[in-house]
N, C-alpha and C positions, 0 to 999 in steps of 0.2 A: 722269414716269419715262422715262429714256432707253431706246431700243431696244437690245437686246443685239446685238453684232456677229456676223457669220456664223461665224467660226472657233470661238468657244465653243459655239455651237449645234451645229456639226458634231461637235465632240468629244463632246458629250453624246449625240448621236444614235448615233455609233459605239459609245460605251460601252454604251448601252441595247441595241444590236444584239448586242454580244458577250455581255452577260449573258443576254439572251433566248435566244440560240442555245445557250449552255451549259446553261441551265435545261431547254430542250427536249431536248437530248441526254442530260442526266442522267435526265430523266423516261423517255425511250425506253429507256435502259440499264436502269433499275430495273424496267421492265416486261418485261425479258428479251429485248428485241429487239437483238441484236448480230449483224450480218451475217457477220463472220469468226470468231465464237467457235469454238473447237476446230479451227481451220484451221491448216495447217502454215505459212501465210504471215502469220498474225496478229501474231506477235512481230516479224517483219521489218517489217511495215507500221507497227506501233506505234513501233518504235525509229527507223525511217527518218523518219517524219513528225515525231516528237518532236525528233529531232536537227536537222532543217531548221528547224523552228519555234523551237527554242531559239537557233539561230544568228541568226535574224531578230530575236528579242526582244532578245538581247544586243547585236547590232549597232545596233539602233535606240536602245536606252536608254543604252548606254555609249560608242558611237562617234558616232552622228549627233546625238543630243540635245545633247551638249556643244558641238557646232559651230554651234548656232543662235545668231545674234547676240543679245546682251543689249540690253534696253531701257535707253536712257540716262535719267538722272533728268530731263533737260529735255524728254523726249519723253512725250507722253500715251499712255495705253493705246490709244486710238483710232488715233493716228498709228502706233503700233507695229504694230497689226493691219492697217493699210492699206499697210504697206511690203511690196512683193512679195518682197524678199530674205528677210525674216523668215518670212512666212506660207508660202512655198514650202518652206523647210526644216522648219518645224514640221509641215506637212502630210506631208512625207516621213517624219518620225518617227512620226506617228500612223498612216499607212497601212502602214508596215512592221510596227509593233506589231500592228495589226489583222490583217495577213496571218498573222503568227505565231500569234495566238490562234485564228483561224479554222482554220488548218491543223492545229493540235494538237487542236482540238475535233472536227474531222472524224476525226482519228486515233482519238480516244476513241470516237466514234460507231461507227466501223467495227469496232474491236477489243475495246472494253470494257476495255482495259488502263489501269491508273491513271496511268501515266507521262504520256501525252498530256494527261490531265485536270490533272495537276500543272503541266505546262508552260503550259497555257491559263490556269490560276489565277494563275501568276506573271506571265504576259503581261497579264492584266487588271489586276493590281496595278500593274505598271509603266505601263500605259496611264493608269490613274487618277492615278498620281503625275506623269504628263506632261501634265496638264491645262493649260488656259490660264494659270492663276495661276503655274504652274511657270516660265513664260517671261516673264511681265510683272512678277513680284514678286521677281526675283533681285537 
């Protein structure tokens, strides 16, 4: 059995981290621990973090992802993942999506507002849809 290359492993680990942090934040929220609840700035923080996170998620998925070079039919998957021009751009997509998810998850943790949780959920979905096969099987 061939060993899995590093980029697919990285994607899996980042996705596990996103899901774990969101699960912990949801657990904390439903335990009633919301630092900025009933604060005058809670709505501002929720909307600001959600807006920034949404921009990151949209930019990564709809602007950066389409710019990633496609794998040619003559190129093996291993060759594609070993090409720096491909992996650098794919990593940029993944890291920007990750940043959007983490930022919105923190917004949810701090405020308890559902908007950041929705943005985080959309970001996780887009991250999942931007997995290794999205670049190697087009």
